[in-house]
N, C-alpha and C positions, 0 to 999 in steps of 0.2 A: 504494500500500500504506500502510495506517495506521501500520504500524510504522516506516516511513521518513519520516514527516512529523513536523514539530515539534509536540509534544503537551503539553497541560496538563491536570491533573486539578484541578477545583474541587470541593471536597467539604465537607460538614458532617457531623460525627460526634459522638455523645455517649457518653462513657465513664460510669463510676459505675454505679449500680443499673440493671439491665436487666430487661426483662419476663420472659424465660424462663431466662436463663443466670446470673442473679445479678449480682455485682459485676464490672465490666469495667475493667481498667487502660487499655485502648485500645478505642475504639469500633469497632463492626462495620464501619461504612462506611470508617473509616480503614484497616482491614485490607485491604479490597478496593481502595481507592485505592493502597495500597502495592504490591499485586499488579500493578495496571495500570502503575504507575511502573516496576517491574522489567521487565515484559513489553515495553513500548514506549519505555522510556527517557524517560518524561514528567517534567515538572516538577510539583510539588505546590503547591496553595494551599488552606489550611484556612480555611473561613469560621468565625469564632468570635464569638459574641454578647459584647458588651462586659460586660454583666451576666450571668454564667453562669446557665444553668438550674439548678434545684434538683438535688442529687445523688439525692434520693429519687425513684423512678420515678413514683409517683402524683402527687406535687406537680408534677413536670416536665410530665406529660401535661396537667394542668390549666392550667399556664402556656402551654403550646403551643396548647391549644384556645382560650384567651382571645385569644391573638395572631391566630389564624386567624379566629375569629368577628368580630374587630374590624378585620381586614385591616391589622394593624400591621406596620411595618417597623422591627424593633429595631436599635438602634445596634450596630455591629460594633467589635471590638477593633482591626482594621486592614482596609484595603480594597485590592482589586486595582484599579488604575486603568485598565488596558487589556489587551487580549489580542491586540494587533496582530501580535506575533511568532509566533503559533501558528496552525496550520492545523486541528488536531483538538483539541476540548475535550471531555473526559470530565466529566460533571456527576453527582455522587453525593450521596445523602442517605438517611437513614431515611425511611420513610413514616409521617407523623404525621397522624392524622385524615384519611387518604387523600390527603394533599398533601405537598409539600416543607415542611420547617420554614421559618418566616417569615424567619429570617436569610438563607436562600438567595435569597429575593425581593429583600431589601435589596441583596445583592451583584450578582446577575445582572442586575437592572434597570439598573445603572450602566454596563453594557458594550455595545459595538458588536458585534453578531453577524453582520454582513453578510459572506457568503462563507465562514463557518466550517462545519466538520463537527462536529456535536454528538452525543455518545454518552452517553445517560442511563443511570444505574444506581441501584438502590435496595437497601437492606437492610430487612428486614421480618420480622414474625412472623405472617404470614397475609394481608397486604394485597397482595402481589405488587408491581406497579408503581403500584397505586392510580391517581390522576389526575396522577401526577408527570410523565409524558411530555407529556400535553396542557398542563399548566401550563408546562413548559419550552418547548413549541412556541409558546405565547402570548408568553412573555418574550423568547425568542431570535429575534426577527424578522430575517429574512434568512439564517438558518442552515439548513443541511440537517440535520434531526434524524433520526438513524438509529434502528434497533430498540433498545429498552431491554433491560436485564438486571436481573432481580430475584433476589436471593440471600437466603434465609432466614437471619436473624441467627445462629441457633444452628448454622448450617452453614458460616459464613464461613471457618473455619480449614481446611476441606477443599475450598474452592471455587476454588482457583487454576486448575485445568484447565478448569473451567466458564467462568471469566473469559477465559482464552486462547481457548477455542472461540468465544465471543461476539465477541471482537476479530477473529478470523479470518473469521467469517461476515459481518461488517460491512465487510470490505475490498472495495473496488470498483476 
């Protein structure tokens, strides 16, 4: 059962100006990460870019697109060195230009995924999972990547039961 295994949520979330809901004090992905933390008693690790993205939505999207197009790995504020003590890793991020934000690549590529169970989730405003699951499968070599969950950003505040259902459905 996933709920009985040592779990970690690695996530990237952006607060400030958002596409449809205006200004956010807490990013949508962070809300979902906290639901998971509560439901499975997981530890949290937030991936944060050393030089924060612009607070303005349009400027932020241009920064993110440039990073993606140039396959950049932005420097992070802090790094997670290993995941040795965890069996299940939840990986969450918004979908930006159909892919995870590039800071996620910076962090995830540094870890040993051998033998881990990976549960990907995204927040979005129409992209669903995009190419995030396939990107995670490429990065997390040796992990068992289970079915992903996509939550529309404007719906996160009412999505706790959907998150719980997804966790339950992925238990083996």
